[in-house]
N, C-alpha and C positions, 0 to 999 in steps of 0.2 A: 432378546431386546427388541421391542417394537416401539415405533414412533407414531405419535398421533398426527394424522394427515393435516388437520387444520393448523396445528402448532408448527408443523414443518412449513406449510404455506405462509403462515404469518412471519415466521423467522426469516424465510427467504425474501418475502415481499417487502417487509419493513427494512431488512438489511439492504436490499437493492435500492429502496427509496432513499434511505439515509446516504448510501454511497453515491447516489445520483446528484446529491447537492454539490454543485460545481462551484466551490468557493474560489478556486483559482480564476475562473471566468468572471465571477461577480466582483472580486477584489480588483482585478485588472480593469474591468469595465468602469468601476467607481473612480479609477484613476485615468480614465479616458483612453484605455488601451484595449484593443481586441486581441486577446491572448492567442487566439487561433490564427493570427496573421503575423505574429512576430516570433523571433527566435526559433525554437524547435516546434512551435505551434502546438504546444501541450499546455494544459491548464495546471500542470504540476508546480510545486513550490519552487523548484530550481529555475524553471523558465520565468516564473513570476519575479523571482529575485533578480534574475539576469536582466529582464526587460523593464522592470519598474523600480526595484530597490530592495534592500535587505529587509526593511520593516514589513512591507507587504508580503514578501516571500516567506518570512518566518511566520507571519499570521496565517497564511495559507497552509503551511506545514502543520501548525497546531490544530487548525480547524479540521483538516483532513485526518489527522491523528485521532481527534476526538470523535469524528463520525465513525471511524473504525471501532473505537472503544465502545461507543453507544450501540452499534449494530451487533456487537458481540456480547456486551454486558447485560442488555435488557433481558435476553432469554435466560441468562444465568440466574437472574433475580426472579423473573415471572414464573419460570419452570423449575425453581429450586427444589420443589417437593416431588418432582417427577423422578423416575429411576435414573435418567441420563440427561440432565440439563445441559451437559457439555456438548451433546450432539446438536441440540437446537442452537447453541451458541456458535458452533462450527458452521452450521448452515447460514446463520446470520452474518458471520464474518465473510464467508465466501460470497454471499449475496452483496455485501458491501463493496468488496473488491470488484466484482463484475459491474455493479452500478457506477462505481467511480471510473472504471475503464471505458464503459459504454453507457454513458448517461443519457437517459431519454430526454432530459432537459436541454441537452446541447447536441441533438441529432446523433446520438450514440457515439459522440466523440468524448475523449477523456484522457486522464493521465495514466501513468504506469501502475499506480496502486500501492506504491511502497509505504507511504506514510499511513494510509488507511489500513494496510495489512499490519503494520507495526503496532498501531493502536489496539487492534483486536488480539494480536499475538501476546502482547504484554498482559492483557486481561485474562487470557485463556491458558497460555503456556508460558508463564513469566520467566522460568529458568532458561528455556530454549530461546525466548525473546532476548534476554539479557546477553546470552552467548552471541546471538545475532548482532546485537548492538556493538559488542566488543569486536566482532569480525568486521563490521562496517567501519568502525573507527580505525582499526589497524590497517585495513586495505586503503581507506581513503587517505590517511595521513602518510601512507607509504607511496601511493601512486597519484593522488589528487584526482582520481577518476570517480565521480559520483556514481556513474552507471555500473562500473565493475564492483564497487562497494555494495551497491544495492542488490546486484545479481547474487553475489556471494553470501550476503545476509540471508536472502531467500533460500538459497541452496543449503545453508547451514541448518535451517530449521528442522527438516526431516531427519538429518544426521544427528542433531542434538537430541531430538525426541527419541530416536532409536537408542542412542547411547545412555539416555536417562531412563530407559525402559518405560517410557510413557505409554498411555493407552494406544492401542492400534489405530483408533480413530484419529488421534492427534498426529500420528506418524503419517497416515495416508492423506489426511487433509492438508497437512503442511507440505507434503510432497506435491499435491495438486496445486497448492498456491505457488510453490516454487516454479512449477511448469508454466503457470500463467504469467508470473513476473518475468521469467526468462523470455517467454514468447513476446511479451510487451516490449522487451529490450532488444528485439532482433535487429533493429537498425543500428543500435549502439554496438551490438556485438560485431556487426559487419565493419563498423568504423574502427573498433578496437583491433580487429584482425588486420585491417589495412593500415593501421597506425595513424588514422585520421581523427580519432576521438579527441576532442579538446579537453584539457584539464581545468579544474576549478582552482584558479589562483587565489591568493590572499586578498586581492583587490575586488574579486567578484567572480561569478561563474562565467565561463566562456564556452558553453556548449555542453552537450551530453545531458539533457534534462533527464531526471530520474525520479526525484522524490515526489511523485504525484499520485 
């Protein structure tokens, strides 16, 4: 299996560009809030919801989800006649996650990448993605920790792909994404270990930004 260098560069570059679109920052700014100065200082959906409200937070989640979907979906369409279009899609998805987490438009600051990852995952590996969503829901409604739910969602992906006997590329890239997501949650992990991570109560989020 060989990949075309130009197609790889385009998949990675466009994926990064799409991921860099900082919807959390822009939505917050439209509401008169500098998202990097409030709450967890992350442009993720949870921090936007906590700092501004449910509507803006949900909007950011949907937009971040869609950019992950776009970063992954366009290579599947454009390179559909190539021997391995899923490889270009994987490159696009990883570029999207990196762009979201380290956006050139916000001085390489960004969110955790969970919503963006989920959009791409459901396009590329829907069964593993659905398992991940179920894991997220079970953990969240059992613990009310957004961060723990998101970490376990990411970790479930390579495990699910392995159990489903998915292509090796899907197993390895989902494992790599899990590493990135866990690393981006390192501060949350520290708070969880110390028992200091705040829970998301029914009235609104009270810390532990994750869905960005």
